[in-house]
C-alpha positions as CSV (number, residue, x, y, z in Angstrom):
1,M,0.0,0.0,0.0
2,P,1.5,3.4,-0.9
3,K,2.5,5.6,2.0
4,A,4.3,8.8,2.9
5,V,6.6,8.7,5.9
6,W,8.6,11.4,7.6
7,N,10.6,11.1,10.9
8,G,9.3,7.6,11.3
9,V,5.6,8.6,11.2
10,V,3.1,7.6,8.5
11,I,1.7,10.9,7.2
12,A,-0.5,9.3,4.4
13,E,-1.4,5.9,3.3
14,A,-3.9,4.7,0.7
15,P,-4.7,1.6,-1.4
16,E,-3.0,1.6,-4.9
17,N,-6.4,2.1,-6.6
18,E,-7.0,5.4,-4.7
19,I,-3.8,7.2,-5.6
20,E,-2.9,9.2,-8.7
21,I,0.6,9.3,-10.1
22,V,1.5,12.4,-12.1
23,E,5.1,13.2,-13.2
24,H,6.4,10.5,-10.8
25,N,4.6,12.1,-7.8
26,V,2.1,10.1,-5.8
27,Y,-1.0,12.1,-5.0
28,F,-2.9,10.8,-2.0
29,P,-6.6,11.5,-1.4
30,I,-6.9,14.2,1.3
31,E,-9.1,11.8,3.3
32,R,-6.1,9.4,3.5
33,V,-3.7,12.1,4.9
34,K,-3.3,12.6,8.6
35,R,-4.1,16.2,8.7
36,E,-2.8,16.7,12.2
37,Y,0.7,16.6,10.7
38,L,0.0,19.3,8.1
39,K,0.3,23.0,8.8
40,D,-0.7,25.7,6.3
41,S,2.0,27.5,4.4
42,S,1.8,30.7,2.5
43,H,4.1,29.3,-0.2
44,T,2.8,28.8,-3.7
45,T,4.2,27.9,-7.1
46,M,2.9,27.8,-10.6
47,C,2.9,24.8,-12.9
48,P,2.3,25.7,-16.6
49,W,-0.2,22.8,-17.1
50,K,-1.5,22.0,-13.6
51,G,-2.0,25.6,-12.2
52,V,-1.2,27.1,-8.8
53,A,0.2,24.7,-6.2
54,S,-0.3,25.5,-2.5
55,Y,1.8,24.0,0.2
56,Y,1.7,22.6,3.7
57,D,4.6,22.3,6.2
58,V,4.8,18.8,7.6
59,E,5.3,18.8,11.4
60,V,6.2,15.7,13.5
61,D,7.2,15.7,17.1
62,G,8.0,19.4,17.0
63,Q,10.2,19.1,13.9
64,V,9.0,21.1,10.8
65,N,9.7,20.2,7.2
66,R,8.8,23.4,5.4
67,N,6.7,23.1,2.2
68,A,7.0,19.4,2.1
69,A,3.5,18.7,0.9
70,W,1.6,20.3,-1.9
71,Y,-1.8,20.3,-3.5
72,Y,-3.8,22.0,-6.3
73,A,-7.0,23.6,-4.9
74,T,-8.2,24.4,-8.4
75,P,-6.2,22.4,-10.9
76,S,-6.5,23.0,-14.6
77,E,-8.9,20.8,-16.6
78,A,-5.9,18.7,-17.7
79,A,-5.0,18.0,-14.1
80,K,-8.4,17.5,-12.6
81,A,-7.5,14.0,-11.4
82,I,-5.4,15.5,-8.7
83,K,-8.0,17.8,-7.2
84,G,-8.5,16.9,-3.5
85,R,-5.1,15.2,-3.3
86,V,-1.8,15.8,-1.6
87,A,1.8,14.9,-2.7
88,F,5.0,15.0,-0.8
89,W,8.7,15.7,-1.2
90,H,11.7,17.3,0.7
91,G,12.7,14.2,2.5
92,V,9.3,12.7,3.0
93,E,9.7,9.0,1.9
94,V,7.0,8.0,-0.5
95,S,6.6,4.4,-1.5
96,H,4.1,2.7,-3.8
């Protein structure tokens, strides 16, 4: 089962049939993400074909991994499959 782990804690986990993989990134349904480890970030980036990405900091046991999770609140039509999903990077180990 695909999962995202940071500092030894599972942040997200979902069955294979519930994830989306786009550009080698695993997007987990938000319902499968442990929201208590996500803190809002003001950071955003722009993808030419997906749209504006918003970020979360990942916080585990008082340690913060800045902008380690991202999502597209209003993705473009071409990326609509990742709406309501979260992906991870910056040292978060994602397996699938």
